[in-house]
C-alpha positions in Angstrom: 0.1 0.1 17.8 -2.7 -2.4 18.0 -3.0 -5.6 16.3 -5.9 -7.8 14.9 -5.6 -11.1 13.1 -7.7 -12.5 10.1 -9.2 -16.2 10.9 -9.0 -18.4 7.9 -12.5 -18.8 6.5 -12.1 -20.0 3.0 -12.6 -17.0 1.3 -9.1 -16.6 0.1 -8.7 -20.4 -0.5 -7.1 -20.6 3.1 -8.9 -23.8 4.0 -8.8 -25.9 0.9 -7.5 -29.7 1.5 -9.1 -29.5 5.0 -12.3 -31.3 5.3 -15.3 -29.2 5.8 -16.4 -31.0 8.9 -13.1 -29.8 10.4 -13.2 -26.3 9.2 -14.9 -25.0 12.7 -12.4 -26.5 14.7 -9.5 -24.9 12.7 -11.2 -21.4 12.9 -12.2 -21.8 16.7 -8.6 -22.9 17.3 -6.9 -20.2 15.6 -9.2 -17.6 17.5 -8.5 -19.1 20.7 -4.9 -19.0 20.0 -5.0 -15.4 19.2 -7.0 -14.6 22.4 -4.2 -16.4 24.4 -1.7 -14.3 22.7 -0.8 -10.7 22.0 -3.7 -9.9 19.7 -6.5 -7.4 20.6 -9.0 -8.8 18.0 -9.8 -11.5 15.3 -11.6 -11.1 12.2 -13.3 -12.5 9.4 -14.3 -11.3 5.7 -18.0 -10.9 4.7 -17.9 -12.7 1.6 -19.8 -15.5 0.0 -17.6 -16.7 -3.1 -13.9 -17.4 -3.1 -11.4 -15.0 -4.5 -9.4 -14.5 -6.9 -12.3 -16.4 -8.8 -15.3 -18.2 -7.6 -15.0 -22.0 -6.8 -16.6 -24.7 -5.2 -14.5 -24.3 -2.3 -16.2 -23.4 1.1 -16.5 -19.7 2.3 -18.1 -19.4 5.7 -20.6 -16.9 6.6 -19.3 -14.2 8.5 -22.0 -13.2 11.0 -22.6 -16.9 11.8 -19.1 -17.1 12.8 -19.4 -13.9 14.8 -21.8 -15.2 17.1 -20.0 -18.8 17.3 -16.7 -17.1 18.1 -18.5 -14.9 20.6 -19.7 -18.1 22.4 -16.4 -19.8 22.6 -14.1 -16.8 23.4 -14.1 -14.5 26.5 -11.7 -11.8 25.9 -10.6 -11.0 22.3 -12.7 -8.6 20.3 -14.4 -9.8 17.1 -15.2 -8.2 13.7 -15.7 -8.4 10.1 -13.6 -6.4 7.7 -16.0 -5.5 6.4 -19.9 -6.4 6.3 -21.3 -5.3 3.0 -24.4 -3.0 3.9 -26.3 -4.2 0.7 -26.2 -7.8 2.0 -28.6 -7.7 4.8 -31.4 -5.2 5.5 -29.9 -2.7 7.8 -32.6 -2.9 10.5 -31.9 -6.5 10.2 -28.3 -6.2 10.4 -28.6 -4.1 13.6 -30.5 -6.8 15.2 -27.9 -9.5 14.3 -24.9 -7.3 15.6 -27.0 -6.6 18.8 -27.5 -10.3 19.3 -23.8 -11.0 18.6 -22.8 -8.4 21.0 -24.8 -9.7 23.7 -23.3 -13.4 23.2 -20.0 -12.0 23.5 -20.4 -9.7 26.5 -19.9 -6.4 24.5 -16.9 -7.4 22.1 -18.2 -6.9 18.6 -16.5 -4.6 16.3 -18.6 -3.3 13.3 -16.9 -3.1 10.2 -19.1 -1.7 7.3 -18.4 -0.8 3.7 -20.5 -0.4 0.4 -19.4 -3.9 -1.0 -17.7 -4.6 -4.4 -17.5 -8.3 -5.3 -19.6 -8.2 -8.3 -19.8 -11.7 -9.1 -21.4 -12.8 -5.6 -23.7 -9.7 -5.6 -25.4 -10.9 -9.1 -25.3 -14.5 -8.1 -27.2 -14.0 -4.7 -29.8 -11.7 -6.5 -28.6 -8.4 -5.2 -28.1 -6.8 -8.7 -25.0 -4.8 -8.8 -25.9 -1.0 -8.4 -23.7 1.8 -9.7 -21.0 2.9 -6.9 -23.0 5.8 -6.0 -26.2 3.9 -5.3 -24.1 1.3 -3.1 -22.2 4.4 -1.3 -25.8 6.2 -0.7 -26.9 2.8 0.9 -24.1 2.7 3.2 -24.7 6.3 4.4 -28.5 5.6 5.0 -27.8 2.1 6.5 -25.3 3.5 8.9 -27.9 5.9 10.2 -30.3 3.0 10.8 -27.8 1.0 12.8 -26.9 4.1 15.0 -30.7 4.8 15.7 -31.3 1.5 16.4 -28.5 0.7 18.6 -28.8 4.0 20.5 -32.7 4.1 20.9 -34.1 0.6 20.5 -35.9 1.4 17.3 -35.2 3.0 14.0 -37.4 5.1 11.6 -35.9 6.4 8.2 -37.8 7.3 5.0 -34.7 7.1 2.8 -34.2 6.8 -0.8 -32.8 3.5 -0.5 -34.2 2.2 2.8 -37.5 2.8 4.6 -38.2 1.2 8.2 -40.8 2.6 10.3 -40.3 1.9 14.0 -38.1 -1.3 13.6 -37.3 -2.4 17.0 -33.9 -3.3 18.3 -34.2 -5.1 21.6 -32.5 -5.8 23.7 -29.5 -3.0 22.8 -26.2 -4.1 22.5 -24.3 -4.4 25.5 -21.8 -1.7 24.2 -23.1 1.9 25.0 -24.4 3.2 21.6 -23.5 0.0 19.9 -20.4 -1.7 18.5 -17.8 0.7 17.3 -18.2 1.5 13.4 -15.2 0.8 11.2 -16.1 2.5 8.0 -14.0 0.6 5.5 -12.8 2.1 2.1 -10.8 4.7 0.5 -13.1 6.4 -1.9 -12.1 9.9 -1.6 -15.2 12.0 -2.6 -18.0 9.8 -0.4 -16.6 6.9 1.4 -14.1 9.1 3.5 -16.8 11.5 3.9 -19.1 9.0 5.5 -16.1 7.8 7.6 -15.8 11.4 8.8 -19.3 11.7 9.7 -20.1 8.6 11.5 -16.6 6.3 12.0 -15.0 5.8 15.2 -12.4 3.7 13.1 -11.3 3.8 9.4 -9.6 1.1 7.3 -7.9 2.0 4.1 -4.7 1.9 2.0 -1.7 0.6 4.3 0.7 1.5 2.0 2.9 4.6 3.0 2.0 7.0 0.1 -1.4 5.6 0.1 -2.1 6.0 3.8 -0.6 9.5 4.1 -2.8 10.6 1.3 -6.0 9.2 2.3 -5.4 10.5 6.1 -5.1 14.1 4.4 -8.4 13.7 2.5 -10.0 12.3 5.7 -8.8 15.5 7.7 -10.5 17.5 5.2 -13.8 16.0 5.4 -13.6 16.0 9.2 -12.9 19.6 9.0 -16.0 20.1 6.3 -18.6 18.2 8.6 -17.2 19.4 12.2 -15.9 16.1 13.4 -12.6 15.6 15.4 -10.2 13.9 13.0 -7.9 12.8 15.9 -10.6 11.1 17.6 -11.0 8.6 14.5 -8.5 5.6 14.9 -7.0 4.7 11.3 -6.4 1.1 10.6 -5.2 -0.9 7.5 -5.1 -4.5 6.5 -1.9 -6.2 5.9 -1.1 -9.5 4.0 1.9 -11.0 6.2 4.6 -13.1 4.6 7.4 -13.2 7.4 10.7 -15.1 7.6 13.9 -15.1 9.5 15.5 -14.7 6.0 14.6 -13.5 2.6 14.8 -17.0 1.3 12.1 -18.0 3.9 10.1 -15.1 2.8 10.1 -16.2 -0.7 9.4 -19.9 0.3 6.3 -18.6 2.1 5.1 -16.5 -0.8 5.7 -19.6 -3.2 3.5 -22.0 -1.0 0.8 -19.4 -1.1 0.9 -18.8 -4.8 1.1 -22.8 -5.1 -2.1 -23.4 -3.3 -4.0 -21.1 -5.0 -2.8 -22.0 -8.3 -4.4 -25.5 -7.7 -7.8 -24.1 -7.6 -7.8 -21.0 -9.9 -4.9 -21.4 -12.3 -1.3 -19.9 -12.5 -2.3 -16.7 -14.0 -5.0 -15.7 -11.3 -2.5 -17.0 -8.7 0.4 -15.0 -10.0 -1.8 -11.7 -10.2 -2.9 -12.4 -6.6 0.6 -12.1 -5.2 0.7 -8.4 -6.2 -1.1 -7.9 -2.9 2.0 -9.3 -1.2 5.0 -8.4 -3.3 6.6 -5.1 -2.0 3.8 -4.7 0.7 5.1 -3.3 4.4 4.3 -6.5 6.1 6.1 -8.7 3.8 9.9 -9.4 4.6 12.1 -10.1 7.6 10.9 -9.2 11.3 13.3 -6.2 10.9 11.9 -5.1 7.9 8.2 -5.2 8.8 9.0 -3.4 12.1 10.8 -0.6 10.1 7.9 -0.5 7.6 5.1 -0.5 10.2 6.9 1.8 12.5 7.2 4.3 9.7 3.5 3.9 9.2 2.9 4.3 13.0 4.5 7.7 12.6 2.1 8.8 10.0 -0.9 7.9 12.4 -1.4 4.2 11.8 -2.9 3.0 14.9 -4.1 -0.6 14.2 -3.0 -3.2 11.9 -5.2 -6.3 10.9 -2.9 -9.1 9.9 -3.6 -11.8 7.5 -1.4 -14.9 7.4 -2.5 -17.1 4.4 -1.0 -20.2 5.8 -2.4 -19.9 9.2 -4.5 -23.1 8.8 -1.7 -25.1 8.1 1.3 -23.7 9.7 1.6 -21.2 12.6 5.2 -20.4 12.4 4.6 -17.3 10.6 2.0 -16.0 13.4 4.6 -17.2 16.0 7.6 -15.2 14.6 5.3 -12.0 14.3 4.1 -12.3 17.7 7.8 -12.7 18.9 9.6 -10.3 17.1 7.3 -7.7 15.3 4.3 -6.9 17.9 6.5 -6.3 21.0 8.4 -3.8 18.9 5.5 -1.7 17.7 3.0 -2.1 20.7 
């Protein structure tokens, strides 16, 4: 199993209490720390407003971070989980990613999805099209990305995007462009798009959900004539790790309390459902057992989020010491 780590960027209220002028040093430091350790990749989210509710707290922009982190690292791969297709014209996005890939020396991973956070869509003037339209844009946009990266220009007269000889030079350093991670588990459309284009998928990481989504993906691969086994399946994991259950509970309580100061007790409590009972919450032994069982089901790549990373790296250290070596 391979491992990536999310870098706190503010979206999940994970830089609060730190002066904005110091945010870059925190983000850079954690990425360099990951590069020096057992992590294959470092990741950010592509969002503009905080969750679980919009606040005035900072959320740093994903592709600015991609280029900045590319310039200060030399080995670790860098990705976003995931870029929302409709936030940037896809020909422009192809150019952004190609430039970041050049800066990084060919280390960019391209997470891409349809987008979902309605508040920021509307606030930024993007409207909020129905899901079918957002997914259709994803399909057309991926076609533009691939064409631009493979040939140096893109032309598409689509329903949602029209580009005519959009030049993308220089090409990305990676042959064919950064690997495409199609994110999302929509069974009728998203996983079909993944079957057509993805080198990686990213969907439900619970035992039941992962097994089911994998079966649906396999069916789509058979229908479109692609190799299911050639697609690396990944999932994102919120991590709360401790030597004992009491330590785990204390870590969860700290995360909830930090959020509650900014979004209120009810929203903070609701957000903890993304941790409670999930595979990467528990002692090292429990997490190894949970992720090991998922590995047997075909989970190849886990991208881990430590909500306390900007303040306390002891959880990361415990995970590095006792979880990753057991599953690598």
